[in-house]
C-alpha positions as CSV (number, residue, x, y, z in Angstrom):
1,M,-43.2,15.8,79.2
2,S,-42.1,12.4,80.4
3,R,-38.6,10.9,80.2
4,I,-38.3,7.2,79.5
5,V,-35.3,4.8,79.4
6,I,-34.7,1.5,77.6
7,D,-31.8,-0.2,79.2
8,P,-30.6,-2.6,78.0
9,V,-31.8,-2.5,74.4
10,T,-32.1,-6.2,73.7
11,R,-31.7,-8.3,70.5
12,I,-28.3,-6.6,69.8
13,E,-24.7,-7.3,70.5
14,G,-23.5,-5.4,73.5
15,H,-25.0,-2.9,75.9
16,L,-27.0,0.1,74.7
17,R,-29.1,2.5,76.7
18,I,-31.6,4.9,75.1
19,E,-33.1,7.8,77.0
20,A,-35.9,9.8,75.4
21,E,-38.2,12.7,76.3
22,V,-41.8,12.1,75.1
23,D,-44.4,14.8,74.9
24,G,-47.8,14.5,73.3
25,G,-47.1,10.9,72.3
26,T,-44.0,11.9,70.3
27,V,-40.3,11.7,71.0
28,Q,-38.9,15.3,71.3
29,N,-35.4,14.5,72.3
30,A,-33.2,11.4,72.7
31,W,-29.8,10.2,73.9
32,S,-27.9,7.1,72.9
33,S,-25.4,5.7,75.4
34,A,-23.1,2.7,75.1
35,T,-22.5,1.4,78.6
36,M,-19.2,-0.6,78.1
37,F,-15.6,0.4,77.3
38,R,-13.6,-1.0,74.4
39,G,-9.9,-1.5,75.1
40,I,-8.7,-3.4,72.0
41,E,-6.6,-0.4,70.7
42,L,-4.7,-0.3,74.0
43,I,-4.1,-4.1,73.9
44,L,-2.5,-3.8,70.4
45,K,0.2,-1.3,71.3
46,G,3.7,-2.9,71.1
47,R,2.5,-6.0,69.2
48,D,3.5,-7.3,65.8
49,P,1.2,-5.7,63.1
50,R,0.9,-9.0,61.3
51,D,-0.9,-10.3,64.4
52,A,-3.3,-7.4,64.8
53,W,-6.1,-9.0,62.7
54,A,-6.4,-12.0,65.1
55,F,-6.9,-9.6,68.1
56,T,-9.3,-7.2,66.4
57,Q,-11.4,-10.0,65.0
58,R,-12.3,-10.7,68.7
59,I,-13.9,-7.2,69.0
60,C,-17.1,-8.9,68.0
61,G,-18.4,-12.4,67.4
62,V,-21.4,-11.5,65.3
63,C,-20.0,-10.2,62.0
64,T,-16.9,-12.2,62.7
65,T,-14.7,-11.4,59.7
66,V,-15.0,-7.6,59.5
67,H,-12.3,-6.5,61.9
68,A,-9.9,-9.1,60.6
69,I,-10.1,-7.9,57.0
70,T,-10.0,-4.2,57.9
71,S,-6.9,-4.7,60.1
72,I,-5.2,-6.7,57.3
73,R,-5.9,-3.9,54.9
74,A,-4.6,-1.2,57.3
75,V,-1.3,-3.0,57.7
76,E,-1.0,-3.8,54.0
77,N,-1.6,-0.1,53.3
78,A,1.1,0.9,55.7
79,I,3.8,-1.5,54.5
80,G,2.9,-1.6,50.8
81,A,1.8,-5.2,50.4
82,Q,-0.4,-6.2,47.4
83,P,-2.5,-9.4,47.7
84,P,-2.8,-11.5,44.5
85,P,-6.1,-11.9,42.6
86,N,-7.0,-15.2,44.3
87,A,-6.7,-13.5,47.8
88,R,-9.0,-10.8,46.6
89,L,-11.6,-13.4,45.4
90,L,-11.3,-15.4,48.6
91,R,-11.8,-12.3,50.7
92,N,-14.8,-11.2,48.6
93,L,-16.4,-14.6,49.0
94,I,-15.9,-14.6,52.8
95,M,-17.1,-11.0,53.3
96,A,-20.2,-11.2,51.0
97,S,-21.3,-14.5,52.4
98,Q,-21.0,-13.0,55.9
99,M,-23.2,-10.1,54.7
100,V,-25.9,-12.2,53.3
101,Q,-26.1,-14.4,56.4
102,D,-25.9,-11.5,58.8
103,H,-28.7,-9.5,57.0
104,V,-31.1,-12.5,57.0
105,V,-30.4,-13.1,60.7
106,H,-31.0,-9.4,61.4
107,F,-34.4,-9.4,59.7
108,Y,-35.8,-12.6,61.3
109,H,-34.1,-12.9,64.6
110,L,-33.1,-9.4,65.7
111,H,-35.8,-7.1,64.1
112,A,-38.8,-9.1,63.0
113,L,-40.3,-9.2,66.5
114,D,-40.7,-5.5,66.4
115,W,-43.3,-6.0,63.7
116,V,-44.5,-9.6,64.3
117,D,-46.8,-10.5,67.3
118,I,-45.9,-14.1,68.2
119,V,-49.0,-14.4,70.5
120,S,-51.3,-13.4,67.6
121,A,-49.8,-16.2,65.5
122,L,-51.5,-18.7,67.9
123,S,-54.9,-17.6,66.7
124,A,-54.0,-18.0,63.0
125,N,-55.9,-20.3,60.6
126,P,-53.2,-22.5,59.0
127,A,-55.2,-22.9,55.8
128,A,-55.4,-19.1,55.4
129,T,-51.7,-18.8,56.2
130,S,-51.0,-21.3,53.4
131,R,-53.0,-19.3,50.9
132,L,-51.2,-16.1,52.0
133,A,-47.8,-17.8,51.6
134,Q,-48.6,-19.2,48.2
135,S,-49.8,-15.8,47.0
136,I,-46.4,-14.2,47.6
137,S,-44.0,-17.0,46.8
138,D,-43.6,-20.5,45.4
139,W,-41.5,-21.5,48.4
140,P,-42.3,-25.3,48.8
141,L,-42.9,-25.2,52.6
142,S,-46.3,-23.5,52.4
143,S,-49.0,-26.2,53.0
144,A,-51.7,-25.9,55.6
145,S,-50.4,-28.9,57.4
146,Y,-46.9,-27.4,57.6
147,F,-48.2,-24.2,59.2
148,S,-50.5,-26.2,61.5
149,A,-47.4,-28.0,62.7
150,V,-45.5,-24.7,63.3
151,K,-48.5,-23.4,65.2
152,D,-48.6,-26.6,67.4
153,R,-44.9,-26.3,68.0
154,V,-45.2,-22.7,69.2
155,Q,-48.2,-23.6,71.3
156,K,-46.2,-26.3,73.1
157,F,-43.5,-23.8,73.9
158,V,-46.1,-21.6,75.4
159,D,-47.7,-24.4,77.4
160,R,-44.4,-25.4,78.8
161,G,-43.4,-21.9,79.6
162,Q,-40.3,-22.2,77.4
163,L,-40.8,-19.3,75.0
164,G,-37.1,-18.4,75.2
165,P,-36.4,-15.3,73.0
166,F,-40.2,-14.9,72.6
167,A,-40.8,-14.5,76.3
168,N,-39.9,-10.9,77.0
169,A,-41.7,-8.6,74.5
170,Y,-44.6,-6.2,74.1
171,W,-47.1,-8.8,72.8
172,G,-50.5,-7.4,72.1
173,H,-49.2,-3.8,71.7
174,P,-51.5,-1.7,69.6
175,A,-48.7,-0.8,67.2
176,Y,-48.7,-4.3,65.9
177,R,-50.6,-4.4,62.5
178,L,-50.1,-7.9,61.0
179,P,-53.1,-10.2,60.9
180,P,-52.7,-13.6,62.7
181,E,-51.9,-15.4,59.5
182,A,-49.1,-13.1,58.5
183,N,-47.7,-13.5,62.0
184,L,-47.7,-17.2,61.7
185,L,-46.0,-17.1,58.4
186,A,-43.3,-14.9,59.8
187,V,-42.8,-17.2,62.8
188,A,-42.4,-20.2,60.5
189,H,-39.8,-18.4,58.5
190,Y,-38.1,-17.2,61.7
191,L,-37.6,-20.9,62.6
192,E,-36.5,-21.9,59.1
193,A,-34.0,-19.0,59.0
194,L,-32.3,-20.5,62.1
195,D,-31.5,-23.6,60.1
196,W,-30.7,-21.7,56.9
197,Q,-28.1,-19.4,58.5
198,R,-26.2,-22.3,59.9
199,E,-25.9,-23.8,56.5
200,V,-24.9,-20.8,54.4
201,I,-22.1,-19.8,56.7
202,K,-20.4,-23.2,56.1
203,I,-18.7,-21.3,53.3
204,H,-16.6,-19.8,56.1
205,A,-15.7,-23.2,57.4
206,V,-14.5,-24.2,53.9
207,L,-12.5,-21.0,53.3
208,G,-11.4,-20.1,56.9
209,G,-11.5,-23.3,58.9
210,K,-14.3,-22.2,61.2
211,N,-16.9,-19.7,62.1
212,P,-16.8,-17.4,64.0
213,H,-13.3,-16.0,63.8
214,L,-11.8,-17.4,60.6
215,Q,-8.2,-18.5,60.7
216,S,-7.1,-18.0,57.1
217,F,-6.2,-14.3,56.9
218,L,-2.7,-13.1,56.3
219,V,-1.1,-9.7,55.8
220,G,-0.3,-9.9,52.0
221,G,-3.0,-12.4,51.1
222,M,-4.6,-15.5,52.5
223,A,-3.5,-18.8,54.1
224,T,-6.2,-20.8,52.3
225,P,-4.4,-23.0,49.8
226,I,-6.0,-23.5,46.4
227,D,-5.0,-26.4,44.1
228,P,-7.4,-28.5,42.0
229,D,-5.1,-31.5,42.4
230,K,-4.7,-31.6,46.2
231,Q,-7.2,-32.9,48.7
232,A,-6.0,-30.6,51.5
233,S,-6.6,-27.5,49.4
234,I,-9.6,-25.7,47.9
235,N,-10.2,-27.9,45.0
236,M,-13.1,-28.5,42.6
237,T,-14.9,-30.5,45.2
238,S,-14.7,-27.5,47.5
239,I,-15.9,-25.2,44.7
240,S,-18.9,-27.5,44.1
241,T,-19.7,-27.5,47.8
242,M,-19.6,-23.7,47.9
243,R,-21.6,-23.4,44.7
244,E,-24.4,-25.5,46.2
245,L,-24.4,-23.4,49.4
246,I,-24.5,-20.1,47.4
247,R,-27.4,-21.3,45.3
248,K,-29.4,-22.4,48.4
249,A,-28.7,-19.0,50.0
250,L,-30.0,-17.2,46.9
251,I,-33.1,-19.3,46.7
252,F,-34.0,-18.5,50.3
253,V,-33.4,-14.8,49.8
254,E,-35.5,-14.7,46.7
255,K,-38.3,-16.9,47.8
256,V,-38.5,-16.2,51.6
257,Y,-36.7,-13.1,52.7
258,I,-37.7,-10.6,50.0
259,P,-41.4,-11.7,49.9
260,D,-41.6,-11.6,53.7
261,L,-40.0,-8.2,53.8
262,L,-42.5,-6.8,51.2
263,A,-45.4,-8.5,52.9
264,V,-44.6,-7.1,56.4
265,A,-43.7,-3.7,55.1
266,S,-47.0,-3.3,53.3
267,F,-48.8,-3.2,56.7
268,Y,-46.4,-0.5,58.0
269,K,-46.2,2.0,55.2
270,E,-46.5,4.9,57.7
271,W,-43.0,4.0,58.9
272,A,-41.7,5.5,55.7
273,G,-42.3,8.8,57.5
274,Y,-40.4,8.0,60.7
275,G,-36.7,7.4,61.6
276,G,-35.2,9.6,58.9
277,G,-32.2,10.5,61.0
278,V,-29.4,12.9,60.0
279,G,-29.9,12.7,56.3
280,N,-26.1,12.4,55.6
281,F,-24.6,9.1,54.5
282,L,-21.0,7.8,54.2
283,V,-19.8,4.7,52.4
284,Y,-16.2,3.4,52.1
285,G,-17.2,1.0,49.3
286,E,-16.5,-2.7,49.1
287,Y,-15.6,-5.8,47.0
288,P,-12.7,-4.8,44.8
289,E,-13.1,-6.1,41.2
290,T,-9.4,-5.9,40.3
291,E,-6.1,-5.4,42.1
292,G,-4.5,-2.1,43.1
293,A,-5.2,0.8,45.5
294,N,-7.7,2.4,43.0
295,A,-9.5,-0.8,42.0
296,P,-13.1,-0.4,41.0
297,L,-15.5,-1.5,43.7
298,F,-18.7,-3.6,43.2
299,L,-20.4,-1.3,45.8
300,P,-19.0,2.2,45.3
301,S,-17.7,4.6,47.9
302,G,-19.1,8.1,48.4
303,V,-20.9,10.7,50.6
304,I,-24.4,12.0,50.3
305,R,-25.4,15.1,52.2
306,D,-28.9,16.3,53.1
307,R,-30.6,13.5,51.3
308,D,-29.5,14.7,47.9
309,L,-29.3,11.6,45.7
310,S,-28.4,13.7,42.7
311,T,-24.9,14.3,44.1
312,V,-22.6,11.6,45.4
313,E,-19.5,13.3,46.7
314,A,-16.1,11.5,46.5
315,L,-15.1,10.3,49.9
316,D,-12.0,11.9,51.6
317,P,-11.0,9.9,54.7
318,A,-8.9,12.9,55.8
319,K,-12.2,14.7,56.7
320,I,-13.0,12.1,59.4
321,T,-12.7,13.2,63.1
322,E,-13.9,11.9,66.4
323,Y,-15.2,14.0,69.3
324,V,-15.2,13.0,73.0
325,T,-17.1,16.1,74.3
326,H,-20.0,13.8,75.5
327,S,-18.0,10.6,75.7
328,W,-16.2,9.1,78.7
329,Y,-12.8,9.8,77.3
330,E,-10.4,12.7,77.3
331,Y,-8.0,14.2,74.7
332,E,-4.7,15.6,75.7
333,G,-5.5,18.9,73.9
334,G,-9.0,19.2,75.3
335,D,-12.4,17.7,74.6
336,Q,-13.8,20.4,72.3
337,D,-11.8,19.5,69.2
338,G,-12.1,16.4,67.1
339,L,-9.1,14.2,66.2
340,H,-8.5,12.3,63.0
341,P,-8.3,8.6,63.8
342,S,-4.6,8.5,62.6
343,R,-3.9,10.7,65.6
344,G,-6.6,9.3,67.8
345,E,-6.3,8.8,71.5
346,T,-8.1,6.2,73.7
347,K,-7.9,7.7,77.2
348,P,-10.9,6.5,79.3
349,T,-12.1,8.8,82.1
350,Y,-15.4,7.6,83.6
351,E,-17.4,10.5,85.1
352,G,-20.8,8.9,85.1
353,P,-23.1,8.1,87.9
354,E,-22.6,5.1,90.2
355,P,-24.9,2.3,89.2
356,P,-27.7,1.8,89.8
357,Y,-28.8,5.2,88.6
358,E,-32.0,6.7,87.2
359,W,-30.7,9.1,84.6
360,L,-27.5,9.8,82.7
361,D,-25.9,13.3,82.9
362,T,-26.8,14.0,79.3
363,D,-25.5,17.6,79.6
364,G,-22.1,16.2,80.2
365,K,-20.4,12.9,79.2
366,Y,-22.8,10.0,78.8
367,S,-21.4,7.3,76.5
368,W,-18.5,5.0,76.0
369,L,-18.8,5.7,72.3
370,K,-17.0,8.6,70.7
371,A,-18.8,10.9,68.2
372,P,-17.4,10.4,64.6
373,R,-18.0,13.2,62.1
374,Y,-17.2,13.7,58.4
375,D,-16.4,17.3,57.5
376,G,-18.0,18.3,60.8
377,L,-21.3,16.4,60.0
378,P,-22.8,13.3,61.6
379,M,-23.1,10.5,59.1
380,E,-25.3,7.4,58.9
381,V,-23.5,4.3,57.7
382,G,-24.9,0.9,56.8
383,P,-27.1,-0.8,54.2
384,L,-29.2,2.3,53.6
385,A,-26.1,4.4,53.1
386,R,-24.6,1.8,50.7
387,M,-27.8,1.4,48.6
388,L,-28.3,5.2,48.4
389,V,-24.7,5.8,47.3
390,A,-24.9,2.9,44.8
391,Y,-28.3,4.2,43.5
392,G,-26.9,7.7,43.2
393,S,-23.8,6.4,41.5
394,G,-25.8,4.5,38.8
395,H,-25.3,0.9,40.0
396,Q,-27.7,-0.8,37.6
397,R,-28.9,-3.8,39.7
398,V,-29.4,-1.6,42.8
399,R,-31.4,0.9,40.8
400,E,-33.6,-1.9,39.4
401,L,-34.3,-3.4,42.8
402,V,-34.9,-0.1,44.5
403,G,-37.5,0.7,41.8
404,Y,-39.0,-2.8,42.2
405,V,-39.3,-2.5,46.0
406,L,-40.7,1.0,45.9
407,G,-43.2,0.0,43.2
408,Q,-44.3,-3.1,45.2
409,L,-44.9,-0.9,48.3
410,G,-46.5,1.9,46.4
411,V,-44.3,4.5,47.9
412,G,-42.0,7.2,46.5
413,P,-38.2,7.6,46.7
414,G,-38.6,9.7,49.9
415,A,-39.6,6.6,51.7
416,L,-35.9,5.4,51.5
417,F,-35.0,8.0,54.2
418,S,-36.8,6.3,57.0
419,T,-37.0,3.3,59.3
420,L,-38.8,1.4,56.6
421,G,-36.3,2.5,54.0
422,R,-33.5,1.1,56.2
423,V,-35.2,-2.3,56.4
424,A,-35.8,-2.4,52.7
425,A,-32.2,-1.3,51.8
426,R,-30.9,-4.3,53.8
427,G,-33.0,-6.7,51.8
428,I,-32.0,-5.1,48.5
429,E,-28.4,-5.4,49.4
430,T,-28.8,-9.0,50.5
431,L,-30.3,-10.0,47.1
432,V,-27.6,-8.0,45.2
433,L,-24.8,-9.8,47.0
434,A,-26.5,-13.3,46.9
435,E,-26.7,-12.9,43.1
436,K,-23.0,-11.8,42.9
437,L,-21.4,-14.6,45.0
438,E,-21.4,-17.2,42.3
439,G,-19.6,-14.9,39.9
440,W,-16.6,-14.5,42.3
441,L,-16.6,-18.3,42.8
442,D,-16.5,-18.8,39.0
443,E,-13.5,-16.4,38.8
444,L,-11.7,-18.4,41.5
445,A,-12.4,-21.7,39.7
446,D,-11.2,-20.3,36.4
447,N,-7.9,-19.2,37.9
448,M,-7.4,-22.6,39.4
449,G,-8.1,-24.2,36.0
450,R,-5.4,-22.0,34.4
451,G,-2.9,-22.9,37.1
452,E,-3.0,-19.5,38.8
453,L,-2.7,-20.6,42.4
454,A,-0.9,-17.8,44.2
455,I,-2.6,-16.7,47.4
456,H,0.0,-14.5,49.1
457,D,2.5,-11.7,48.4
458,N,5.6,-12.8,50.3
459,S,7.7,-9.8,49.3
460,K,6.5,-7.7,52.3
461,W,6.2,-10.3,54.9
462,Q,9.4,-9.7,56.8
463,P,9.6,-6.5,58.9
464,S,13.0,-5.8,57.5
465,S,11.4,-4.9,54.2
466,W,9.1,-2.2,55.9
467,P,9.9,1.4,56.4
468,R,11.2,2.2,59.9
469,E,8.0,4.2,60.5
470,C,4.8,4.0,58.5
471,T,1.1,4.5,58.8
472,G,-1.9,2.9,57.1
473,A,-5.6,2.8,57.0
474,G,-7.9,-0.1,56.1
475,F,-11.6,0.2,55.2
476,H,-14.4,-2.3,54.9
477,E,-18.2,-2.2,54.5
478,A,-19.3,-4.4,57.4
479,P,-22.9,-5.5,57.5
480,R,-23.7,-2.6,59.9
481,G,-21.7,0.0,57.9
482,A,-18.4,1.8,57.3
483,L,-15.6,0.3,59.3
484,G,-12.1,1.9,59.5
485,H,-8.8,0.9,61.2
486,W,-5.8,3.1,61.4
487,V,-2.3,1.8,62.4
488,H,1.0,3.6,63.1
489,I,4.0,1.2,62.9
490,V,7.4,2.1,64.3
491,N,10.4,-0.4,64.1
492,G,8.1,-3.2,63.2
493,E,5.7,-2.7,66.2
494,I,2.3,-1.1,66.6
495,A,2.8,2.4,68.1
496,N,-0.9,3.4,67.9
497,Y,-4.1,1.8,66.7
498,Q,-7.6,3.2,66.3
499,C,-10.9,1.6,65.1
500,V,-13.9,3.7,64.1
501,V,-16.7,1.2,63.8
502,P,-20.2,1.4,62.3
503,S,-22.1,1.6,65.5
504,T,-19.8,4.3,66.7
505,W,-20.9,6.3,63.6
506,N,-24.6,5.5,64.2
507,A,-24.9,5.2,68.0
508,G,-22.4,7.9,69.0
509,P,-23.4,10.8,71.2
510,R,-23.6,14.5,70.5
511,D,-20.4,16.3,69.4
512,A,-18.9,19.6,70.6
513,A,-21.4,21.5,68.4
514,G,-24.3,19.7,70.1
515,Q,-25.3,17.8,66.9
516,R,-27.1,14.5,67.7
517,G,-25.8,11.2,66.5
518,P,-27.8,9.2,63.9
519,Y,-29.7,7.1,66.4
520,E,-30.5,10.1,68.5
521,E,-31.7,12.1,65.5
522,A,-33.7,9.2,64.0
523,I,-35.6,8.6,67.2
524,V,-36.8,12.2,67.4
525,G,-40.3,12.4,66.0
526,T,-41.1,8.8,66.7
527,P,-44.7,8.2,67.9
528,V,-44.9,6.4,71.3
529,R,-48.4,5.0,72.1
530,D,-47.4,3.7,75.5
531,P,-44.2,5.1,77.3
532,Q,-44.2,2.0,79.4
533,Q,-43.9,-0.1,76.3
534,P,-41.8,2.0,73.8
535,L,-42.0,-0.6,71.0
536,E,-41.8,2.2,68.4
537,I,-38.4,3.4,69.6
538,L,-37.1,-0.1,69.4
539,R,-38.2,-0.3,65.7
540,T,-36.1,2.6,64.7
541,V,-33.1,1.6,66.8
542,H,-33.1,-2.0,65.6
543,S,-33.4,-0.9,62.0
544,F,-29.8,0.2,62.3
545,D,-28.8,-3.3,63.6
546,P,-26.9,-2.1,66.6
547,C,-23.6,-3.9,67.5
548,I,-22.3,-2.1,70.5
549,A,-19.7,-4.7,71.3
550,C,-17.7,-3.4,68.3
551,G,-17.6,0.0,69.9
552,V,-17.0,-0.9,73.5
553,H,-15.8,-3.7,75.9
554,V,-16.0,-4.2,79.6
555,V,-13.4,-2.7,81.9
556,D,-13.1,-2.8,85.7
557,R,-13.4,0.8,86.8
558,T,-10.9,0.4,89.6
559,G,-8.2,-0.7,87.2
560,R,-8.1,-4.2,88.6
561,E,-6.6,-6.8,86.2
562,L,-9.4,-9.2,85.2
563,A,-7.3,-11.7,83.2
564,Q,-3.9,-12.3,81.9
565,V,-3.0,-14.1,78.6
566,R,0.4,-15.5,78.0
567,I,1.7,-16.5,74.6
568,R,4.4,-19.1,74.7
């Protein structure tokens, strides 16, 4: 048996280390370690809860809105603020456009190179690539001359030694299956998607002033003025601009992303048998359709246990706990019991080896991520969880698209519980939301036309209107999965704050019972042709779309102050 390490895992946000034991060409055991510390919860103590969203938004610069909206919701839940309908619609537009952009970026720029051999594309026949492209889509950029120009462009990068993100990979690995023409097609769309993602996210600039880190969130609503008669507000010109961006986004998803996903997946059907993971799935639900605490959600909440799609259990956030048995933290009451996030503690205690080191102490503490559990069980979160819960809950459009994708690939429902299923679910979700965006925009335009322009609930803005002590929880379905923030407010200040992020759920270590986290479990059983080039492990890890920065941030181990920020 050999032990291998991938550190750092690249094409992700943050630092992730994977250690695995391989025997007979198959992973027998695995450990997932986040190698940075997150201190945002400590930074927030003593601050004004109305400012928390601006700090938490800086946890990550990839899915830039997710911590802002979750923080806002947590504080609103604590103080009893109720945003008006326009705020709900503005938030839905911001969050869903983020999801669509983020998923496309993941497919092409973070995950595609696990399946696409760039070097092979240089031997492709452009005319044959053109025929392949036209056989799967009527996307206009599909001529032989177009693919010939892309091939020449990549060749020039190679000749100049300027491959950039293509430079460090396992090109020529026997696990690559695509023919050269399919590889060239994917490379062309990789480059197109770079331009596309820059355009679609302009919706954030319209609604939030900038991207990343929008500036228009407020506890109780939004700071984005809407008025059809004012130039400095969201007006009908703004609506028209966003409508064009939304329609362009949908066309790319329909004619490029989904056809590419199906084409690539058709060469890797055996991956429907790998990467299944823990088999338990948790979803908070997202995109409220009306106002109120119990508003119906476009994507429903729920829990699925042991891959049983016939039973979607109602979610109870009270059943969430976090363990630190194998994490570089300590709890005042001991490390064997889990704590609910509302009572969570962030007390770092690094006991790991001095770098550089060969192996982690996987029998002890080995990660800066905690180990979240629901009712004592590890849970996978993310697009696969959302689509499974929606499917099991009877979401009509999700059920249609799941059936279509499975039919196109010629695989059964069991294929969903896999690395391939995770990739397919992300594509399905992207199309579902790209189709939905214009409907929310229409609702906003209709409200404006009727003179309904309110964007904020001012009744709870002043701390004098809050209870002396209150707690709240905010939930959001970020691109990578279920995100929760818990806040405890005393005398108008934050007394405690805890974030449980998607990559903590998925990438967390073992708990007190020794149960592996979702990454760790999903890697077990993965075939590895060459331990020196563990491409197959990266395929499964990247299928979750890791974002370790959300779970951890750098700290100086000696306690030395690295920077000081003054607000005047």
